[in-house]
C-alpha positions, -999 to +999 in steps of 0.1 A: -144+113-392-172+133-408-150+156-429-148+131-457-137+146-491-158+119-508-189+134-491-179+169-502-181+159-539-213+138-536-247+148-547-252+164-513-286+148-504-272+145-469-249+165-446-217+150-432-233+149-398-263+132-413-239+106-428-226+098-394-260+095-379-272+072-407-240+051-402-245+046-365-282+040-369-273+011-393-247-002-369-271-001-339-299-018-358-274-045-369-263-049-333-299-052-321-306-078-349-276-098-338-286-098-302-322-108-311-311-136-333-287-148-306-317-147-282-337-168-306-309-193-309-309-198-271-346-197-265-362-206-299-387-178-294-402-168-328-409-132-319-372-127-313-364-140-348-390-118-365-377-088-347-341-098-357-352-098-393-370-065-389-340-048-373-318-061-401-342-049-428-342-014-413-304-016-408-298-025-444-321+003-456-299+028-437-268+009-449-279+014-486-285+051-481-250+054-466-234+034-494-251+056-520-238+087-502-202+075-507-207+058-541-226+085-561-202+114-569-205+142-594-176+128-613-190+092-614-193+061-593-168+057-564-157+022-558-128+026-534-119-005-515-139+003-483-169+016-503-169-016-523-167-036-491-198-017-478-217-026-509-208-062-507-218-065-470-251-048-477-259-073-505-249-102-482-274-090-456-301-086-483-294-121-496-296-137-461-328-118-452-344-128-485-333-164-482-345-167-446-381-160-458-381-193-476-352-214-462-340-221-426-308-199-428-315-175-400-283-184-382-263-168-411-275-135-397-251-140-368-223-135-393-239-112-418-249-085-393-215-081-377-198-082-411-220-054-424-215-033-392-177-037-394-175-024-430-195+006-420-173+014-390-142+008-411-154+034-437-160+059-409-126+052-393-104+052-424-101+074-454-093+060-489-092+083-519-121+079-544-117+053-572-141+068-597-156+051-627-172+074-653-210+070-654-209+070-692-187+038-692-217+014-691-196-017-699-173-012-670-201-004-646-219-035-657-188-056-651-184-040-616-221-046-607-218-083-618-185-087-600-199-073-567-230-094-569-210-126-577-187-118-547-217-114-524-231-148-534-198-165-530-189-147-497-223-160-484-214-194-497-181-192-477-201-184-445-224-214-453-193-236-459-179-228-424-212-237-408-214-269-429-179-279-420-186-272-383-218-292-385-202-321-403-173-322-377-197-320-347-219-348-360-190-370-369-177-365-333-212-373-320-215-339-304-248-321-300-241-284-294-267-257-294-257-245-328-258-279-344-293-286-329-306-254-346-291-260-380-311-277-408-301-312-418-269-317-437-287-323-470-304-290-467-272-272-458-254-287-487-283-279-511-281-243-500-243-242-503-243-254-539-273-232-548-252-202-537-221-215-555-239-222-588-255-188-588-223-170-578-202-189-605-228-181-632-227-144-623-189-144-620-186-160-655-207-131-669-186-106-650-154-121-665-169-121-701-181-085-698-147-074-683-129-091-712-151-072-737-152-038-722-120-033-701-090-023-720-057-039-711-073-063-686-038-077-678-023-043-673-003-032-643-033-021-622-055-051-632-032-081-636-033-091-599-071-089-599-075-108-632-052-136-623-067-143-588-102-140-602-095-165-629-079-189-603-110-185-581-133-192-610-113-224-618-116-235-582-154-230-580-159-245-615-139-276-604-160-278-572-193-277-593-180-304-617-167-325-588-200-323-570-219-334-601-195-361-612-177-373-581-203-364-555-181-340-535-199-328-504-195-321-467-160-311-456-145-315-490-170-290-505-164-266-476-127-266-481-129-259-519-154-232-512-131-214-487-101-217-510-121-202-539-134-173-517-099-165-504-086-163-539-115-141-550-110-118-519-073-115-528-082-106-563-110-081-554-094-064-524-058-076-519-041-053-545-065-024-538-058-025-501-021-022-509-026+006-534-051+026-514-036+021-479+001+016-484+011+031-517 
């Protein structure tokens, strides 16, 4: 589990044993943050929430060090499927912690922390060969950076959409569960959802444009699957933004469109690469 060939070709600022220690440190901190946030949900004690944020901040710091260990190779930047998933989950945690400083979104930590811990454990448990991008290929690296950032925003929007759908369903059924009582009003939840979607779509649009400019044969054999599903996802999210502005789409309708778009984007980003790296 520690004899990872990717680590052997890295810039060796950490030993393989050190990599494992950092990984489990991040997982333990995420676990502590999850328990503390769950405690806050049940008791509404503010110290528990502050400690949950602190544990997550320390966890994501270790997470970023670990991601750099796998990503930065002598031959370039490694973006194999599990390494990319680690990068996305780290960005999701950073976004939730950052948003929670100004908006009442702390309950998103209950999804973000386990998601991040799972990607770390998956990288330790499974080996996928490096998928290296030359550091000199600035255009492709910019496309990848934009794509990962866009996916992080839209993945967080999908989590928010699930909470919004649950909240809408519970209120419609006149149920007052603990989670519903701790969630912000529907208007605030919807405002946050569309804020995430608008930002994610803007970044995804830039990623598509940069990819079209700098990536040769974007509809080639290795990229056709990703390109088609990414464009379909963009169309879904763009239709949702237009529908919200012109038709007032919200609530359960907005949640369903968001989840459909995120599923398409996930299939585009990870579907073909999972098949290529794990099966073929």
